[in-house]
C-alpha positions as a Python dict, from the first residue, in 0.01 Angstrom:
ca = {
    (1, 'X'): (0, 0, 0),
    (2, 'X'): (53, -368, -52),
    (3, 'X'): (-167, -476, 241),
    (4, 'X'): (-532, -467, 134),
    (5, 'X'): (-637, -455, 502),
    (6, 'X'): (-487, -107, 538),
    (7, 'X'): (-709, 195, 478),
    (8, 'X'): (-628, 563, 463),
    (9, 'X'): (-745, 733, 781),
    (10, 'X'): (-929, 991, 571),
    (11, 'X'): (-1177, 725, 452),
    (12, 'X'): (-1256, 557, 784),
    (13, 'X'): (-1612, 606, 915),
    (14, 'X'): (-1673, 803, 1234),
    (15, 'X'): (-1698, 571, 1535),
    (16, 'X'): (-1449, 320, 1399),
    (17, 'X'): (-1193, 169, 1634),
    (18, 'X'): (-866, 137, 1449),
    (19, 'X'): (-492, 111, 1496),
    (20, 'X'): (-222, 303, 1312),
    (21, 'X'): (-61, 60, 1069),
    (22, 'X'): (199, 280, 900),
    (23, 'X'): (293, 625, 783),
    (24, 'X'): (282, 680, 409),
    (25, 'X'): (631, 745, 264),
    (26, 'X'): (492, 1073, 121),
    (27, 'X'): (440, 1212, 474),
    (28, 'X'): (691, 1484, 556),
    (29, 'X'): (947, 1354, 811),
    (30, 'X'): (895, 1658, 1034),
    (31, 'X'): (519, 1595, 1032),
    (32, 'X'): (585, 1232, 1123),
    (33, 'X'): (795, 1340, 1421),
    (34, 'X'): (518, 1575, 1537),
    (35, 'X'): (261, 1296, 1517),
    (36, 'X'): (486, 1064, 1714),
    (37, 'X'): (522, 1336, 1980),
    (38, 'X'): (140, 1347, 2005),
    (39, 'X'): (133, 972, 2068),
    (40, 'X'): (38, 857, 1717),
    (41, 'X'): (272, 561, 1678),
    (42, 'X'): (243, 247, 1468),
    (43, 'X'): (28, -11, 1642),
    (44, 'X'): (-145, 243, 1865),
    (45, 'X'): (-525, 209, 1899),
    (46, 'X'): (-738, 506, 1794),
    (47, 'X'): (-1104, 595, 1759),
    (48, 'X'): (-1232, 816, 1476),
    (49, 'X'): (-1444, 1095, 1627),
    (50, 'X'): (-1498, 1318, 1323),
    (51, 'X'): (-1407, 1345, 955),
    (52, 'X'): (-1531, 1695, 872),
    (53, 'X'): (-1415, 1968, 860),
    (54, 'X'): (-1102, 1801, 1004),
    (55, 'X'): (-1024, 1440, 1091),
    (56, 'X'): (-1030, 1401, 1470),
    (57, 'X'): (-908, 1087, 1645),
    (58, 'X'): (-907, 988, 2009),
    (59, 'X'): (-563, 871, 2122),
    (60, 'X'): (-514, 784, 2490),
    (61, 'X'): (-802, 1011, 2603),
    (62, 'X'): (-665, 1299, 2393),
    (63, 'X'): (-845, 1433, 2086),
    (64, 'X'): (-608, 1503, 1796),
    (65, 'X'): (-728, 1706, 1498),
    (66, 'X'): (-559, 1636, 1166),
    (67, 'X'): (-580, 1816, 835),
    (68, 'X'): (-712, 1593, 557),
    (69, 'X'): (-375, 1607, 379),
    (70, 'X'): (-214, 1451, 687),
    (71, 'X'): (-495, 1201, 751),
    (72, 'X'): (-461, 1076, 394),
    (73, 'X'): (-96, 988, 465),
    (74, 'X'): (-184, 769, 765),
    (75, 'X'): (-262, 404, 696),
    (76, 'X'): (-478, 227, 953),
    (77, 'X'): (-637, -111, 1011),
    (78, 'X'): (-962, -192, 1184),
    (79, 'X'): (-938, -348, 1527),
    (80, 'X'): (-1112, -680, 1593),
    (81, 'X'): (-1445, -633, 1771),
    (82, 'X'): (-1313, -776, 2098),
    (83, 'X'): (-1009, -542, 2109),
    (84, 'X'): (-1011, -247, 2354),
}
């Protein structure tokens, strides 16, 4: 991606507070719709709970498990320390 601040979700350390920056164009449109239905929308704050064997994020008090192939198609940015 052109923005160096964006990281793939798959590489973000456990415990990180992040926000979804964008969906990779390679992500299947149906998969994108499913993620949106789960509450994973651009700009939404998340917390990384686990990276193995699946990526698990906390989104609005709901834990969402993602396969690594999906997590690698999600671009995120770290939240400032003072952000909720």
